[in-house]
N, C-alpha and C positions, 0 to 999 in steps of 0.2 A: 225552237219556235214553240209558242204557247199551245198551239193546237196539238202538236205531237205529245206534249205533256198532259193535256187535259182529256184528249180523246173525243169521241163523238158518241151519240146515241146509237145503240146497235141497229143495224139496217139502214142507217143514214148514209148519205153521200155528201161529202164536203163540196160545197159549191160557193166560192167567194161571191159576195153580193155584187161586185162590179162586173161579173160575167153576164148579167142581165140588164145592166143599166146603159142606156144609149149614149150617155155622156162619157162612159168609161170603156165601152166595148163597141166594136164595129158591128154593123147589121149582119154580116156573114157569120160572125162568132155567135151572136145571139140566136140566129137561125139554126146553127149547128147544135147548140144546147137544146133548143126547142124540139128538134127532130130526133137527135141521137139519144138524149137523156130523158126527155119528157114524153116522147111518143107522138108529138104533133106531126101533121103533114101539111104540105103547102101546095096549093093549086094556083098558079100564076102569082098574083099579089095577095091572095087571101089565105088565111090560115084555117086549117080544119083541126079542131080539138076533140072530135068525136071519140077517138081512141087514145087521147092523151091521158097520162097518168094523173091520179090524184096526188097532190104534193102537200107535204107538211113542212112548214118552215119553222125554224127556231134560231135564236141568237144566243149570245153569251148570258143575257139576263133580260128582265123586263124593261130596262132602260134603253136597250139597243134598238136602233131604228132600221137596221139593215133588212130584216125580214119584211116589215111593212113596206119598205121601199121596193123590194123585189115583187111583192104581191101587187102593188100599184102598177108596176111596169107590166106585169103579165096581164092584168085586167085591161090595161090600155091596148094591149095587142089582141084582146078578144078571148083570152083564156077564161073558161067558165068559172065563175065565182064558187060554184059548188064543188069544184075540184081543187080549191086552194084552202088549206087549213093553216092555222098559226098556233104553235105552242108558245104562249106568251111568257111563261116562266123561264124558258130557255135552259141553258146548261146550269145556271146557278140554282134554279129550283130542282132540276133533275138530280144534281149531285147532293143537294141539301136533303133530299128524300132518301139518299143512299142507293139510288138506282145505278145500274151497271153502265159503264162506258167501255168502248173498244178503241183500239188504235185506229188512226186514219189509214185507210187503204192506200197504198202507193199506186200511182198511175204509171 
């Protein structure tokens, strides 16, 4: 797989774009990602993002639309915009600068 060969940015967690997209993942799976990985909490039908993590998204390169898609999905759920960042250059820019990558952590 290309991801195993290319690695990820140190400290990053690989999260496939479709894990947050309502057309690709069920509501329960999305809720699990929001609570277990992002630190959000839920009260009845409302989300509480007060203690949610600040997230930095990146893709393969600036042409990739997966990070913006995820950011739009999170904003639609109420995730605070100030806690969502986007590294537009992605892995292409990261590697072209000679910066370090690490292997993807196995789950």
